[in-house]
C-alpha positions as CSV (number, residue, x, y, z in Angstrom):
1,M,4.8,5.7,-118.6
2,N,5.1,8.4,-121.3
3,T,8.1,9.8,-123.0
4,Q,8.0,13.0,-121.0
5,A,8.0,11.1,-117.7
6,L,11.0,9.0,-118.8
7,L,12.8,12.1,-119.9
8,Q,12.2,13.8,-116.6
9,I,13.4,10.7,-114.6
10,A,16.6,10.6,-116.8
11,T,17.1,14.3,-116.3
12,N,16.7,14.1,-112.5
13,V,19.3,11.3,-112.4
14,V,21.7,13.6,-114.2
15,I,20.9,16.5,-111.9
16,Y,21.4,14.3,-108.8
17,G,24.7,13.0,-110.2
18,V,25.9,16.6,-110.5
19,L,24.7,17.4,-107.0
20,F,26.6,14.5,-105.6
21,G,29.7,15.7,-107.4
22,I,29.2,19.2,-105.9
23,G,28.8,17.6,-102.5
24,R,32.1,15.8,-102.9
25,E,33.8,19.1,-103.6
26,I,32.1,20.8,-100.7
27,L,33.4,18.0,-98.3
28,K,36.9,18.5,-99.7
29,L,36.7,22.3,-99.1
30,Y,35.2,21.8,-95.6
31,G,38.0,19.6,-94.4
32,R,40.8,21.0,-96.6
33,K,42.9,22.3,-93.8
34,A,43.0,19.0,-92.0
35,Y,42.7,16.3,-94.6
36,G,42.3,15.6,-98.3
37,G,38.9,13.9,-98.2
38,V,39.1,11.1,-100.7
39,D,42.8,10.6,-100.0
40,Q,42.0,9.9,-96.4
41,I,39.3,7.4,-97.4
42,M,41.7,5.6,-99.8
43,A,44.1,5.5,-96.8
44,N,41.4,3.6,-94.9
45,N,40.4,6.4,-92.6
46,S,37.0,5.2,-91.4
47,A,36.2,8.4,-89.5
48,V,36.4,10.6,-92.7
49,A,34.5,7.9,-94.6
50,L,31.6,8.0,-92.1
51,R,31.3,11.8,-92.6
52,N,31.3,11.5,-96.4
53,A,29.0,8.5,-96.5
54,A,26.4,10.2,-94.2
55,F,26.6,13.4,-96.2
56,Y,25.7,11.5,-99.4
57,G,23.1,9.6,-97.5
58,G,21.5,12.7,-96.1
59,L,21.5,14.2,-99.6
60,G,19.9,11.1,-101.0
61,I,17.1,11.1,-98.4
62,S,16.4,14.8,-99.1
63,L,16.3,14.3,-102.9
64,A,14.1,11.3,-102.6
65,A,11.5,13.5,-100.8
66,M,11.5,15.8,-103.8
67,L,10.8,12.9,-106.1
68,V,7.9,11.8,-103.9
69,E,6.3,15.2,-103.8
70,P,4.5,16.2,-107.0
71,S,6.1,19.1,-108.9
72,Q,4.1,22.3,-109.2
73,Y,5.4,22.7,-112.7
74,T,3.8,21.0,-115.7
75,T,6.7,21.4,-118.1
76,I,9.9,19.4,-118.1
77,Y,12.0,22.7,-117.9
78,G,10.1,23.9,-114.9
79,A,10.6,20.6,-113.1
80,I,14.3,20.6,-113.9
81,A,14.7,24.1,-112.5
82,E,12.7,23.1,-109.4
83,A,14.9,20.0,-108.8
84,S,18.1,22.0,-109.3
85,L,17.1,24.8,-107.0
86,W,16.0,22.4,-104.2
87,G,19.1,20.3,-104.7
88,V,21.4,23.3,-104.2
89,G,19.3,24.3,-101.2
90,T,19.6,20.9,-99.7
91,L,23.4,21.0,-100.1
92,A,23.4,24.3,-98.3
93,M,21.3,22.9,-95.4
94,L,23.6,19.9,-95.0
95,V,26.6,22.2,-94.8
96,I,24.7,24.1,-92.0
97,A,24.1,20.8,-90.3
98,L,27.9,20.1,-90.4
99,F,28.5,23.5,-88.9
100,V,25.9,23.0,-86.2
101,N,27.4,19.6,-85.3
102,D,31.0,21.0,-85.1
103,T,30.1,24.2,-83.3
104,F,27.3,23.3,-80.9
105,I,27.2,19.5,-80.4
106,L,30.8,18.4,-80.5
107,W,32.0,21.8,-79.3
108,K,34.8,20.2,-77.3
109,C,36.3,18.7,-80.4
110,R,38.1,20.1,-83.5
111,N,36.2,17.8,-85.8
112,N,38.3,18.1,-88.9
113,E,41.5,17.4,-87.0
114,Q,39.8,14.6,-85.1
115,L,38.6,13.0,-88.3
116,A,42.0,13.3,-89.9
117,A,43.5,11.5,-86.9
118,G,41.0,8.7,-87.4
119,N,38.6,9.4,-84.5
120,V,35.7,7.1,-85.3
121,S,33.7,8.4,-82.4
122,V,33.5,11.9,-84.0
123,G,32.7,10.3,-87.3
124,L,29.8,8.3,-85.8
125,V,28.2,11.5,-84.3
126,E,28.6,13.4,-87.5
127,A,27.0,10.5,-89.4
128,A,24.0,10.6,-87.1
129,C,23.7,14.3,-87.5
130,L,23.9,14.3,-91.2
131,L,21.5,11.4,-91.7
132,G,19.1,12.9,-89.2
133,S,19.4,16.3,-90.9
134,G,18.5,14.6,-94.2
135,M,15.3,13.2,-92.7
136,I,14.5,16.6,-91.3
137,I,15.1,18.3,-94.6
138,A,12.9,15.7,-96.4
139,A,10.1,16.2,-93.8
140,S,10.2,20.0,-94.3
141,L,9.9,19.6,-98.0
142,M,6.9,17.3,-97.9
143,G,3.4,18.8,-97.7
144,E,2.0,22.2,-98.6
145,G,4.3,25.1,-97.5
146,S,6.7,27.8,-98.7
147,V,10.4,28.1,-99.0
148,L,10.4,30.1,-95.8
149,S,8.6,27.5,-93.8
150,T,10.9,24.8,-95.1
151,I,14.0,26.8,-94.0
152,V,12.5,27.7,-90.6
153,F,11.5,24.2,-89.7
154,F,14.8,22.9,-90.8
155,L,16.5,25.4,-88.5
156,I,14.1,24.4,-85.7
157,G,15.1,20.8,-86.3
158,Q,18.8,21.7,-86.0
159,V,18.2,23.5,-82.7
160,L,16.3,20.5,-81.4
161,M,19.1,18.2,-82.5
162,V,21.5,20.3,-80.3
163,V,19.0,20.1,-77.4
164,T,18.8,16.3,-77.8
165,A,22.6,16.0,-77.5
166,G,22.7,18.4,-74.6
167,F,19.9,16.6,-72.7
168,F,21.4,13.2,-73.0
169,E,24.8,14.5,-72.0
170,L,23.1,16.1,-69.0
171,I,21.4,13.0,-67.7
172,T,24.6,10.9,-67.8
173,R,25.5,13.0,-64.7
174,R,29.0,11.6,-63.9
175,L,30.2,11.4,-67.5
176,Y,31.0,14.1,-70.1
177,V,30.0,12.3,-73.3
178,T,31.5,14.8,-75.7
179,K,34.8,14.8,-73.8
180,E,34.8,11.0,-74.1
181,I,34.1,11.3,-77.8
182,A,37.0,13.8,-78.2
183,E,39.3,11.2,-76.6
184,G,38.2,8.5,-79.1
185,N,35.8,6.5,-77.0
186,V,33.8,4.7,-79.7
187,S,31.2,3.6,-77.1
188,A,30.4,7.3,-76.4
189,G,30.1,8.0,-80.1
190,I,27.7,5.2,-80.6
191,Y,25.6,6.3,-77.5
192,L,25.3,9.9,-78.6
193,G,24.9,9.1,-82.3
194,F,21.9,6.8,-81.6
195,K,20.3,9.5,-79.4
196,I,20.7,12.2,-82.1
197,F,19.4,9.9,-84.8
198,A,16.4,8.8,-82.7
199,G,15.6,12.4,-81.8
200,S,15.8,13.3,-85.5
201,L,13.2,10.7,-86.4
202,I,10.9,12.3,-83.8
203,V,11.6,15.8,-85.1
204,A,11.1,14.8,-88.7
205,N,7.7,13.2,-88.0
206,A,6.7,16.3,-86.0
207,I,7.3,18.7,-88.9
208,R,6.1,16.5,-91.7
209,G,2.8,17.6,-93.3
210,D,1.1,20.7,-94.5
211,F,1.9,24.1,-93.1
212,T,-1.1,25.6,-91.3
213,G,0.4,28.5,-89.4
214,W,3.5,29.5,-87.5
215,V,2.2,29.4,-84.0
216,P,0.2,26.2,-84.1
217,D,2.8,24.3,-86.1
218,I,5.8,25.4,-84.0
219,Q,3.8,24.7,-80.8
220,A,2.8,21.2,-82.0
221,T,6.4,20.5,-83.0
222,L,7.8,21.4,-79.7
223,I,5.2,19.5,-77.7
224,Y,5.6,16.4,-79.8
225,Y,9.3,16.6,-79.5
226,A,9.2,17.0,-75.7
227,I,7.0,14.0,-75.4
228,G,9.1,12.0,-77.7
229,V,12.4,12.7,-76.0
230,A,10.9,12.0,-72.6
231,L,9.9,8.6,-74.0
232,L,13.4,8.0,-75.3
233,W,14.8,8.7,-71.8
234,A,12.1,6.4,-70.3
235,A,13.2,3.6,-72.8
236,E,16.8,4.0,-71.7
237,W,15.8,3.9,-68.1
238,L,13.8,0.7,-68.7
239,I,16.5,-1.0,-70.6
240,D,19.0,-0.1,-67.8
241,L,16.6,-1.5,-65.2
242,L,15.7,-4.7,-66.9
243,Y,18.7,-5.7,-68.9
244,L,21.6,-3.9,-67.2
245,P,20.6,-4.1,-63.5
246,N,24.1,-4.1,-62.1
247,I,25.6,-1.3,-64.1
248,E,24.5,2.1,-65.4
249,V,24.7,3.3,-68.9
250,E,27.4,6.0,-68.1
251,D,29.5,3.2,-66.6
252,I,29.2,1.2,-69.7
253,V,30.2,4.2,-71.9
254,E,33.1,5.1,-69.5
255,Q,34.4,1.5,-69.7
256,K,34.2,1.6,-73.5
257,K,31.9,-1.4,-73.8
258,I,30.4,-1.4,-77.3
259,A,27.9,-4.3,-77.3
260,P,25.7,-3.0,-74.4
261,V,25.6,0.5,-75.8
262,L,24.5,-0.9,-79.2
263,M,21.6,-2.6,-77.4
264,V,20.6,0.6,-75.7
265,G,20.9,2.5,-78.9
266,G,18.8,0.0,-80.8
267,A,16.1,0.3,-78.1
268,T,16.2,4.1,-78.4
269,V,15.7,4.0,-82.2
270,A,12.9,1.4,-81.8
271,T,11.2,3.7,-79.3
272,A,11.4,6.6,-81.8
273,L,9.9,4.4,-84.6
274,I,7.1,3.3,-82.3
275,V,6.4,6.9,-81.3
276,T,6.3,7.9,-85.0
277,A,4.0,5.0,-85.9
278,V,1.6,5.7,-83.1
279,S,1.4,9.4,-84.0
280,V,0.7,8.5,-87.6
281,A,-2.0,6.0,-86.6
282,L,-3.7,8.7,-84.4
């Protein structure tokens, strides 16, 4: 490893440290009307801590993708400028992800107020959205493409995240999951959080790769997503049938049972990983 490579690594570490500091200030501003950010964490508010930790986690996932992808610049100054610009862009996309979660997924909640009150269920769903968004951002950055294609496929990923949440709320039939989350049902937060995270794995795998054209790439993304979500639903149905024969998932959520919901959530993520692995192998 030559001196220039070491210098670039050291510079990137500094840039990322600055970006994490900016992210901290963004989180404070985003929740300023309801809570003081770090003050709430120091007061042992796990709900706020979940949001913040997942925001940093999503940022780290996205920045790692930039390190994996070779820079188009040959000079250290060009590479620094590229990392800085993409880092700021990533922060902006994570803020959009927060807005999407607050406005379209947990639209029955006032997220900042719920987090300030210590509603861990809301924190779990936000954490899933932010980590999932980090994977989607990373996937959109990888491969040949443009700034426009990165932004467009990130936004498509956000729309599909909302669709995932809506679909799994719809199939619970007798239970309004987001209402349960607003009321502090941790089991509901775990259930929806796992679904969103698993759906994000599928979306990220669908958009990863070189950009070949708007119509074929968007079409392929939507088809792959539809198949993947259908398999997630089938996995839940199978787990319900084999391991929870005397009770349905919505009953478990309504009764606030955490252990069985964790099992169903684990199966959902496992299914998403298998779908991803098979698609890569093919």
